[in-house]
TORTI-641442 format. One record per residue (C-alpha): x, y, z; residue number from 0; residue in three letters. Coordinates in Angstrom, 3 decimals, padded with zeros to 6 digits, m for minus. Layout:
N
X  Y  Z  NUM  ALA
...
//
This chain:
334
056.547  m070.285  m108.268  0  UNK
053.251  m071.106  m106.563  1  UNK
054.905  m073.873  m104.562  2  UNK
057.658  m071.470  m103.464  3  UNK
055.119  m068.918  m102.242  4  UNK
053.275  m071.503  m100.211  5  UNK
056.526  m072.713  m098.692  6  UNK
057.520  m069.172  m097.846  7  UNK
054.132  m068.477  m096.260  8  UNK
054.317  m071.623  m094.134  9  UNK
057.859  m070.791  m093.025  10  UNK
056.835  m067.273  m092.118  11  UNK
053.869  m068.535  m090.076  12  UNK
056.062  m071.077  m088.294  13  UNK
058.703  m068.493  m087.413  14  UNK
056.010  m066.061  m086.233  15  UNK
054.387  m068.662  m083.977  16  UNK
057.779  m069.661  m082.550  17  UNK
058.701  m066.039  m081.773  18  UNK
055.252  m065.308  m080.334  19  UNK
055.299  m068.382  m078.064  20  UNK
058.801  m067.596  m076.855  21  UNK
057.763  m064.028  m076.060  22  UNK
054.824  m065.235  m074.005  23  UNK
057.086  m067.523  m071.999  24  UNK
059.424  m064.627  m071.257  25  UNK
056.651  m062.227  m070.309  26  UNK
054.918  m064.662  m068.001  27  UNK
051.227  m065.442  m067.669  28  UNK
048.703  m063.828  m069.995  29  UNK
045.121  m063.518  m068.824  30  UNK
043.644  m063.369  m072.283  31  UNK
040.118  m063.820  m071.060  32  UNK
040.280  m060.527  m069.201  33  UNK
042.376  m058.797  m071.818  34  UNK
045.208  m058.078  m069.403  35  UNK
048.878  m058.989  m069.207  36  UNK
050.232  m059.990  m065.797  37  UNK
053.852  m060.676  m065.020  38  UNK
054.827  m063.987  m063.491  39  UNK
055.017  m063.649  m059.717  40  UNK
056.515  m066.586  m057.841  41  UNK
055.329  m065.241  m054.474  42  UNK
051.771  m064.977  m055.774  43  UNK
051.902  m068.533  m057.066  44  UNK
053.295  m069.844  m053.787  45  UNK
050.790  m067.886  m051.696  46  UNK
047.853  m069.168  m053.766  47  UNK
049.068  m072.756  m053.386  48  UNK
048.936  m072.440  m049.601  49  UNK
045.294  m071.352  m049.554  50  UNK
043.769  m074.800  m049.295  51  UNK
041.614  m074.141  m046.223  52  UNK
037.854  m074.396  m046.717  53  UNK
035.663  m071.323  m047.075  54  UNK
032.495  m071.525  m044.978  55  UNK
029.478  m069.511  m046.098  56  UNK
025.984  m068.975  m044.794  57  UNK
022.803  m067.887  m046.500  58  UNK
019.034  m068.087  m046.077  59  UNK
017.316  m070.692  m048.195  60  UNK
013.488  m070.617  m048.479  61  UNK
011.630  m073.749  m047.463  62  UNK
008.019  m074.765  m046.949  63  UNK
008.405  m074.531  m043.171  64  UNK
010.227  m071.201  m043.161  65  UNK
013.823  m070.222  m043.650  66  UNK
016.635  m072.678  m043.056  67  UNK
020.115  m071.421  m042.288  68  UNK
022.519  m073.335  m044.528  69  UNK
026.255  m073.647  m043.876  70  UNK
028.327  m074.961  m046.743  71  UNK
031.921  m076.148  m046.895  72  UNK
033.172  m076.583  m050.468  73  UNK
033.917  m080.064  m051.715  74  UNK
037.586  m080.912  m051.023  75  UNK
039.838  m082.033  m053.875  76  UNK
040.300  m085.353  m052.113  77  UNK
037.366  m087.568  m053.135  78  UNK
037.613  m089.601  m049.937  79  UNK
036.458  m086.583  m047.942  80  UNK
032.935  m085.187  m047.783  81  UNK
031.462  m081.817  m048.621  82  UNK
029.109  m081.011  m045.768  83  UNK
025.851  m079.100  m045.830  84  UNK
024.874  m078.007  m042.327  85  UNK
021.202  m077.218  m041.799  86  UNK
020.661  m075.020  m038.747  87  UNK
016.986  m074.446  m038.000  88  UNK
015.308  m077.139  m035.939  89  UNK
016.633  m080.221  m034.194  90  UNK
014.891  m082.334  m036.839  91  UNK
016.617  m080.470  m039.669  92  UNK
020.003  m080.844  m038.026  93  UNK
019.450  m084.558  m037.466  94  UNK
018.495  m085.107  m041.088  95  UNK
021.503  m083.119  m042.272  96  UNK
024.093  m085.203  m040.452  97  UNK
022.722  m088.648  m041.208  98  UNK
025.122  m088.997  m044.120  99  UNK
028.261  m088.767  m041.969  100  UNK
029.755  m090.811  m039.166  101  UNK
028.897  m089.994  m035.527  102  UNK
032.412  m088.657  m035.002  103  UNK
032.125  m086.296  m037.954  104  UNK
028.595  m085.333  m036.918  105  UNK
029.910  m084.224  m033.544  106  UNK
032.564  m082.095  m035.231  107  UNK
029.947  m080.563  m037.526  108  UNK
027.600  m079.649  m034.693  109  UNK
030.446  m078.120  m032.706  110  UNK
031.467  m076.089  m035.750  111  UNK
027.903  m074.830  m036.193  112  UNK
027.691  m073.876  m032.518  113  UNK
030.990  m072.011  m032.722  114  UNK
029.908  m070.196  m035.860  115  UNK
026.588  m069.095  m034.391  116  UNK
028.235  m067.932  m031.181  117  UNK
030.993  m065.936  m032.868  118  UNK
029.126  m064.696  m035.946  119  UNK
025.744  m063.178  m035.110  120  UNK
023.116  m063.042  m037.837  121  UNK
023.409  m059.658  m039.568  122  UNK
020.438  m060.103  m041.883  123  UNK
018.273  m057.809  m039.729  124  UNK
020.992  m055.278  m038.967  125  UNK
020.483  m051.766  m040.431  126  UNK
022.538  m051.381  m043.585  127  UNK
024.385  m048.485  m045.195  128  UNK
025.857  m047.597  m048.551  129  UNK
028.810  m045.262  m048.970  130  UNK
030.667  m043.921  m051.985  131  UNK
034.382  m044.648  m051.563  132  UNK
037.069  m042.183  m052.632  133  UNK
039.785  m044.774  m053.199  134  UNK
041.148  m046.499  m056.302  135  UNK
040.191  m049.773  m054.627  136  UNK
036.916  m051.054  m056.097  137  UNK
034.438  m052.028  m053.382  138  UNK
031.895  m054.729  m054.109  139  UNK
029.427  m056.796  m052.135  140  UNK
027.939  m060.257  m052.547  141  UNK
025.218  m061.294  m052.919  142  UNK
024.909  m058.506  m055.481  143  UNK
021.590  m057.154  m054.186  144  UNK
022.679  m057.095  m050.551  145  UNK
024.009  m054.057  m048.699  146  UNK
027.274  m053.407  m046.943  147  UNK
026.882  m054.105  m043.177  148  UNK
026.461  m051.100  m040.920  149  UNK
029.790  m049.473  m040.102  150  UNK
031.793  m051.345  m042.719  151  UNK
031.759  m048.552  m045.295  152  UNK
033.050  m045.805  m043.024  153  UNK
035.647  m048.066  m041.383  154  UNK
036.983  m049.418  m044.669  155  UNK
037.033  m045.933  m046.157  156  UNK
038.999  m044.646  m043.179  157  UNK
041.635  m047.344  m043.665  158  UNK
041.895  m047.021  m047.445  159  UNK
042.110  m043.225  m047.451  160  UNK
044.196  m042.903  m044.288  161  UNK
047.920  m042.592  m043.718  162  UNK
050.152  m044.694  m045.973  163  UNK
047.375  m046.647  m047.692  164  UNK
046.044  m043.637  m049.611  165  UNK
049.489  m043.274  m051.174  166  UNK
050.298  m046.883  m052.064  167  UNK
047.084  m048.709  m052.979  168  UNK
045.958  m049.165  m056.551  169  UNK
042.942  m050.305  m058.534  170  UNK
041.975  m053.779  m057.301  171  UNK
038.699  m055.350  m056.097  172  UNK
037.771  m055.553  m052.414  173  UNK
034.658  m057.661  m051.972  174  UNK
032.493  m057.880  m048.855  175  UNK
030.927  m061.333  m048.775  176  UNK
027.846  m061.251  m046.572  177  UNK
027.550  m065.049  m046.785  178  UNK
031.125  m065.824  m045.765  179  UNK
031.818  m066.973  m042.231  180  UNK
035.409  m068.120  m042.436  181  UNK
038.082  m067.301  m043.216  182  UNK
037.281  m063.746  m042.169  183  UNK
039.571  m062.312  m044.826  184  UNK
041.428  m063.592  m047.852  185  UNK
043.830  m062.125  m050.381  186  UNK
043.793  m064.020  m053.640  187  UNK
044.606  m063.203  m057.273  188  UNK
045.314  m059.536  m056.552  189  UNK
042.001  m059.023  m054.772  190  UNK
040.746  m058.979  m051.190  191  UNK
037.650  m060.646  m049.758  192  UNK
036.217  m059.701  m046.348  193  UNK
033.487  m061.518  m044.464  194  UNK
030.416  m059.382  m043.807  195  UNK
029.922  m061.248  m040.531  196  UNK
032.985  m060.216  m038.537  197  UNK
031.991  m059.584  m034.918  198  UNK
033.294  m056.038  m034.465  199  UNK
034.488  m053.120  m036.581  200  UNK
037.773  m053.209  m034.656  201  UNK
038.411  m056.777  m035.742  202  UNK
037.199  m056.117  m039.282  203  UNK
039.600  m053.166  m039.679  204  UNK
042.513  m055.271  m038.497  205  UNK
041.600  m058.186  m040.764  206  UNK
041.481  m055.694  m043.648  207  UNK
044.934  m054.319  m042.783  208  UNK
046.267  m057.885  m042.491  209  UNK
045.011  m058.679  m046.003  210  UNK
046.386  m055.380  m047.320  211  UNK
049.691  m056.538  m045.862  212  UNK
049.545  m059.500  m048.237  213  UNK
048.865  m057.131  m051.137  214  UNK
051.840  m054.954  m050.221  215  UNK
054.071  m058.000  m049.726  216  UNK
053.246  m059.896  m052.892  217  UNK
052.499  m057.078  m055.328  218  UNK
053.535  m053.579  m054.231  219  UNK
057.058  m054.387  m053.041  220  UNK
057.770  m056.112  m056.342  221  UNK
056.446  m053.142  m058.310  222  UNK
053.820  m055.689  m059.374  223  UNK
056.324  m058.171  m060.729  224  UNK
058.680  m056.000  m062.751  225  UNK
061.564  m055.971  m060.246  226  UNK
063.291  m058.419  m057.870  227  UNK
061.273  m059.304  m054.775  228  UNK
062.572  m057.411  m051.710  229  UNK
060.272  m059.495  m049.485  230  UNK
062.759  m062.345  m049.859  231  UNK
065.004  m060.425  m047.471  232  UNK
062.199  m060.534  m044.901  233  UNK
061.342  m064.193  m045.544  234  UNK
064.978  m065.276  m045.184  235  UNK
065.074  m064.087  m041.568  236  UNK
063.023  m067.112  m040.457  237  UNK
062.225  m069.225  m043.512  238  UNK
064.210  m071.437  m045.872  239  UNK
061.043  m072.270  m047.838  240  UNK
057.527  m070.767  m047.666  241  UNK
056.487  m073.259  m044.987  242  UNK
059.883  m074.468  m043.720  243  UNK
061.519  m072.658  m040.801  244  UNK
065.240  m072.206  m040.648  245  UNK
066.979  m074.357  m038.014  246  UNK
067.015  m072.780  m034.588  247  UNK
064.203  m070.257  m035.187  248  UNK
062.332  m069.616  m031.933  249  UNK
058.728  m068.577  m031.339  250  UNK
059.922  m065.179  m030.094  251  UNK
060.891  m064.376  m033.695  252  UNK
057.188  m063.994  m034.561  253  UNK
054.611  m061.432  m033.475  254  UNK
051.963  m064.164  m033.105  255  UNK
051.398  m067.888  m033.340  256  UNK
049.634  m067.463  m036.666  257  UNK
052.675  m065.609  m038.016  258  UNK
054.650  m068.854  m037.695  259  UNK
052.299  m070.627  m040.132  260  UNK
054.221  m069.620  m043.260  261  UNK
056.339  m066.759  m044.586  262  UNK
053.342  m064.854  m045.978  263  UNK
051.375  m064.892  m042.720  264  UNK
054.602  m063.931  m040.942  265  UNK
054.735  m060.773  m043.062  266  UNK
051.010  m059.922  m042.858  267  UNK
050.789  m060.390  m039.078  268  UNK
053.907  m058.265  m038.516  269  UNK
052.452  m055.704  m040.949  270  UNK
049.251  m055.381  m038.872  271  UNK
051.229  m055.334  m035.627  272  UNK
053.375  m052.489  m036.964  273  UNK
050.361  m050.417  m038.030  274  UNK
048.336  m050.712  m034.818  275  UNK
050.825  m051.605  m032.078  276  UNK
054.134  m050.141  m033.172  277  UNK
055.375  m049.268  m029.683  278  UNK
054.909  m052.811  m028.355  279  UNK
056.394  m054.285  m031.532  280  UNK
059.488  m052.095  m031.198  281  UNK
059.938  m052.959  m027.512  282  UNK
059.721  m056.698  m028.156  283  UNK
062.000  m056.417  m031.179  284  UNK
064.785  m055.057  m028.985  285  UNK
064.792  m058.352  m027.070  286  UNK
064.907  m060.673  m030.090  287  UNK
067.388  m060.144  m032.964  288  UNK
065.225  m061.888  m035.572  289  UNK
062.170  m059.847  m034.611  290  UNK
064.330  m056.711  m034.696  291  UNK
065.333  m057.519  m038.280  292  UNK
061.674  m057.834  m039.238  293  UNK
060.733  m054.586  m037.501  294  UNK
063.602  m052.755  m039.209  295  UNK
062.609  m054.133  m042.619  296  UNK
059.039  m052.910  m042.189  297  UNK
060.215  m049.528  m040.910  298  UNK
062.823  m048.901  m043.608  299  UNK
061.521  m050.740  m046.671  300  UNK
057.748  m050.797  m046.268  301  UNK
056.444  m047.888  m044.175  302  UNK
059.324  m045.392  m044.279  303  UNK
058.214  m043.244  m041.370  304  UNK
054.521  m044.091  m041.135  305  UNK
052.921  m045.489  m037.956  306  UNK
055.905  m044.969  m035.657  307  UNK
054.832  m044.963  m032.011  308  UNK
051.260  m046.222  m032.493  309  UNK
049.697  m047.909  m029.474  310  UNK
046.018  m048.324  m030.279  311  UNK
045.400  m051.360  m028.070  312  UNK
042.714  m050.952  m025.365  313  UNK
044.746  m052.914  m022.831  314  UNK
048.195  m054.454  m022.491  315  UNK
049.013  m056.947  m025.246  316  UNK
049.674  m060.496  m023.950  317  UNK
053.255  m061.707  m024.241  318  UNK
052.020  m064.598  m026.368  319  UNK
049.034  m064.493  m028.715  320  UNK
047.743  m066.391  m031.702  321  UNK
046.252  m063.644  m033.849  322  UNK
047.117  m059.929  m033.995  323  UNK
043.669  m059.099  m035.411  324  UNK
042.044  m060.212  m032.155  325  UNK
043.740  m057.462  m030.131  326  UNK
040.924  m054.964  m029.527  327  UNK
041.807  m051.405  m030.552  328  UNK
040.568  m048.069  m029.229  329  UNK
037.619  m046.403  m030.916  330  UNK
039.797  m043.469  m032.025  331  UNK
042.360  m045.761  m033.679  332  UNK
040.871  m045.166  m037.126  333  UNK
//
């Protein structure tokens, strides 16, 4: 009798574990650490796999001779490459910093530092502001004790609580990284990161909308994973795989050069173009069938009446451009 009970208990435990494991496979990924259940999302997985570019940050590090500006690129997965630390203070500091790399790489490093300093002014002495946001999106800033750069709060709040976005966004983190230099924005793991060093509020707003385009594409349109992915209809216009173009696809099928990088950037760039430059987008779409399909998808499936006829650009948009976020918008655009 005792032996039978033990056998029964073991069988019950085995069956339970089998059923439980099978259920987890069906449901998808479980983030037990955070106590949340998230459905498997193939677009999310594919998008995350493409984000292999380095993140460059900057911060002030105390030293005996003053403050040294430190630029860090994270260590690549490939051990044959180097993780660089760029010291930008004096010529001596720079020389010491690049002694560990070849002259060719040193030249690339110094050019990168020069470009960064030219395009990303130091905001450490800029007046700061703090604003309470009325959006389900959770706003954070890093480093934790730093403040949101001047103008960021009001501009972000205007976007998040404005047309369309106030109706579709949900509770997710949006972090302003005051150390980050590039990339200027990043959508990853159902969260958005913005650099606190973007040159202008116009550009920052457009980078934000671009990243929100990724959120809408990968999460909102799928009802966060519980329904088939309608974005596949959009992707199929130009892409056979996330980074593989269909035969015969021309550059005119994309709103920018960056849009032709992969299917996710294609969507996000067109998303930003639609929001800020709808009139130009519509005019160009009439000349290119593939672009017309993309415009129609955004109009009918994504925005459903929002942003029709917008033309917030300060001047005529070039016929070819690399990045929609670089088109300067009017001050009354937001």
